[in-house]
Wavefront OBJ file of the C-alpha trace (Angstrom):
o trace
v 28.036 -0.971 7.948
v 25.720 1.640 6.419
v 26.747 5.218 7.167
v 24.023 7.815 7.309
v 24.287 11.113 5.515
v 25.030 14.151 7.645
v 22.059 15.837 5.966
v 19.591 13.462 7.626
v 18.063 14.261 10.993
v 18.542 12.195 14.137
v 15.440 10.021 13.580
v 15.221 6.605 11.995
v 12.295 4.264 11.288
v 12.960 0.526 11.034
v 10.274 -1.273 9.020
v 10.396 -5.034 9.672
v 9.207 -7.181 6.760
v 9.415 -10.842 5.770
v 10.126 -12.284 2.361
v 6.622 -13.239 1.140
v 7.053 -16.988 0.765
v 4.184 -19.435 0.955
v 4.102 -21.003 4.411
v 6.351 -18.296 5.891
v 3.900 -15.396 6.211
v 0.417 -15.134 7.708
v 0.298 -18.798 8.692
v -2.855 -18.442 10.786
v -4.681 -16.731 7.954
v -3.358 -19.273 5.465
v -5.235 -21.992 7.338
v -8.454 -20.167 6.422
v -7.823 -18.477 3.075
v -5.034 -20.662 1.669
v -1.293 -20.175 1.346
v -1.303 -18.292 -1.962
v -4.001 -15.889 -0.804
v -2.110 -15.302 2.439
v 1.015 -14.359 0.462
v -0.961 -11.959 -1.751
v -2.569 -10.395 1.311
v 0.773 -9.917 3.037
v 2.246 -8.269 -0.050
v -0.712 -5.892 -0.195
v -0.370 -5.030 3.503
v 3.300 -4.140 3.109
v 2.756 -2.080 -0.042
v -0.120 -0.204 1.599
v 2.018 0.607 4.630
v 4.908 1.753 2.447
v 2.610 4.134 0.585
v 1.917 5.784 3.950
v 5.495 5.682 5.219
v 6.810 7.360 2.064
v 4.883 10.481 3.082
v 6.944 10.799 6.261
v 9.974 13.060 6.629
v 12.055 10.547 8.592
v 14.797 8.255 7.242
v 13.319 4.818 6.522
v 15.094 1.472 6.497
v 13.396 -1.719 5.329
v 14.666 -4.548 7.539
v 14.174 -7.774 5.616
v 14.023 -11.374 6.796
v 15.610 -13.789 6.215
v 18.932 -12.075 5.656
v 19.402 -13.997 2.401
v 16.327 -12.280 0.927
v 17.813 -8.903 -0.015
v 17.554 -9.404 -3.779
v 13.945 -10.694 -3.853
v 12.883 -8.002 -1.364
v 14.381 -5.266 -3.546
v 12.771 -6.813 -6.620
v 9.445 -6.739 -4.789
v 9.536 -3.300 -3.134
v 11.943 -1.345 -5.328
v 15.486 -0.061 -5.215
v 14.699 3.442 -3.955
v 14.701 2.330 -0.302
v 17.536 1.629 2.125
v 17.715 -2.042 3.112
v 19.333 -3.799 6.056
v 18.959 -7.475 7.049
v 17.392 -8.673 10.264
v 20.019 -10.557 12.254
v 19.232 -12.924 15.101
v 17.813 -16.276 16.092
v 14.359 -15.007 17.095
v 12.249 -11.881 16.749
v 13.508 -10.383 19.987
v 17.137 -10.768 19.007
v 16.450 -9.361 15.548
v 14.721 -6.287 16.986
v 17.474 -5.751 19.542
v 20.139 -5.943 16.834
v 18.161 -3.574 14.631
v 18.221 -0.909 17.320
v 21.905 -1.496 18.010
v 22.779 -1.047 14.334
v 20.667 2.105 14.006
v 22.278 3.706 17.067
v 25.712 2.722 15.780
v 24.859 4.571 12.556
v 24.482 7.708 14.657
v 20.713 8.037 14.988
v 19.442 9.356 18.328
v 15.746 8.387 18.147
v 14.823 5.041 16.631
v 11.336 3.612 16.127
v 10.605 0.070 14.916
v 7.318 -1.091 13.415
v 6.010 -4.355 12.030
v 4.240 -4.900 8.716
v 0.824 -6.051 9.965
v -0.946 -2.695 10.557
v -2.151 -1.379 7.172
v -4.152 1.429 8.795
v -1.297 2.724 10.947
v -1.583 6.545 10.837
v 1.530 8.469 9.950
v 0.669 10.737 12.876
v 1.388 7.885 15.306
v 4.935 7.591 13.990
v 5.492 11.334 14.180
v 4.112 11.311 17.735
v 6.493 8.500 18.621
v 9.524 10.478 17.497
v 8.358 13.626 19.279
v 7.693 11.842 22.556
v 11.185 10.300 22.552
v 12.525 13.797 23.192
v 10.993 13.602 26.681
v 10.265 9.915 27.310
v 12.549 6.909 27.415
v 10.344 4.535 25.447
v 7.335 4.659 23.162
v 5.199 1.579 22.526
v 2.047 0.857 20.542
v -0.012 -2.059 21.906
v -1.962 -4.372 19.609
v -5.330 -5.920 20.403
v -3.868 -9.421 20.115
v -1.598 -8.881 23.126
v 1.543 -7.901 21.236
v 2.742 -4.514 20.070
v 3.038 -2.928 16.644
v 5.622 -0.284 17.488
v 8.449 0.283 19.927
v 11.008 3.064 20.081
v 13.912 4.310 22.179
v 16.320 7.189 22.248
v 20.033 6.543 22.372
v 20.219 7.275 26.109
v 17.298 5.047 27.129
v 17.832 1.973 24.947
v 17.231 -1.142 27.019
v 18.241 -4.275 25.034
v 17.157 -6.626 27.832
v 13.534 -5.732 27.071
v 13.711 -8.168 24.135
v 14.967 -11.101 26.184
v 12.860 -13.863 27.743
v 9.653 -12.897 25.915
v 7.231 -15.565 24.667
v 6.929 -14.125 21.160
v 3.687 -14.744 19.311
v 1.613 -15.039 22.499
v -1.006 -12.795 24.095
v 1.369 -11.836 26.892
v 4.029 -10.033 24.833
v 2.877 -6.494 25.616
v 2.306 -7.196 29.322
v 5.674 -8.912 29.705
v 7.386 -6.038 27.925
v 5.698 -3.412 30.097
v 6.741 -5.252 33.258
v 10.361 -5.185 32.112
v 10.172 -1.484 31.283
v 8.601 -0.633 34.636
v 11.190 -2.641 36.538
v 13.907 -0.717 34.703
v 12.153 2.553 35.657
v 11.850 3.700 32.084
v 9.401 6.524 31.349
v 7.004 5.027 28.787
v 4.620 6.759 26.389
v 1.845 4.439 25.175
v 0.125 4.968 21.833
v -3.482 3.908 21.049
v -4.249 0.253 20.418
v -4.176 -0.996 16.830
v -5.212 -4.287 15.246
v -2.758 -6.678 13.619
v -4.069 -8.563 10.606
v -3.327 -12.133 11.678
v -6.654 -13.965 11.631
v -9.810 -14.199 9.512
v -11.621 -12.098 12.126
v -8.982 -9.375 11.838
v -9.405 -9.413 8.079
v -13.181 -9.012 8.391
v -12.711 -6.025 10.688
v -10.255 -4.465 8.226
v -12.734 -4.811 5.377
l 1 2 3 4 5 6 7 8 9 10 11 12 13 14 15 16 17 18 19 20 21 22 23 24 25 26 27 28 29 30 31 32 33 34 35 36 37 38 39 40 41 42 43 44 45 46 47 48 49 50 51 52 53 54 55 56 57 58 59 60 61 62 63 64 65 66 67 68 69 70 71 72 73 74 75 76 77 78 79 80 81 82 83 84 85 86 87 88 89 90 91 92 93 94 95 96 97 98 99 100 101 102 103 104 105 106 107 108 109 110 111 112 113 114 115 116 117 118 119 120 121 122 123 124 125 126 127 128 129 130 131 132 133 134 135 136 137 138 139 140 141 142 143 144 145 146 147 148 149 150 151 152 153 154 155 156 157 158 159 160 161 162 163 164 165 166 167 168 169 170 171 172 173 174 175 176 177 178 179 180 181 182 183 184 185 186 187 188 189 190 191 192 193 194 195 196 197 198 199 200 201 202 203 204 205 206
């Protein structure tokens, strides 16, 4: 297990990335622009996001998938970052386990983001950490029906929120919000952002 330095604050950002293999990333875009172009695009998205995240003052962990991809991920993104594998059978289980590991490391406020929002403002992440001092959960909805960010504090973490969700569908955000409301969690919602998953999304980004 990774132990955090006592010099670090109580915040932690988990950045979920995939090993950029042809056929494993941006499959919907690949159908339009081709597999190789989809891989290049994904690499550019991740690098662009990292250039923003590096400006933050919070501890950052790159959570790579699959868990056998540590060496190629480090070769791709560099050795200056902290890396931990994503563990689980599906996205929900991997996110749940990411939070569990971060809280076990001693962090009190943990925020998780995906790697599909190249224009994600650093201010949104800072707002997420600040709001977790007062709120139980922070979430950033995406226009495609999912979410690009979710965060908890160590007192409000609700692992069941990742169970029974139809991942990759337009109902992910709504299903998640229903679970949070039923659990009576106080939720802070960030502005909508657009994932880059389709040719239309790519046109809007350009």
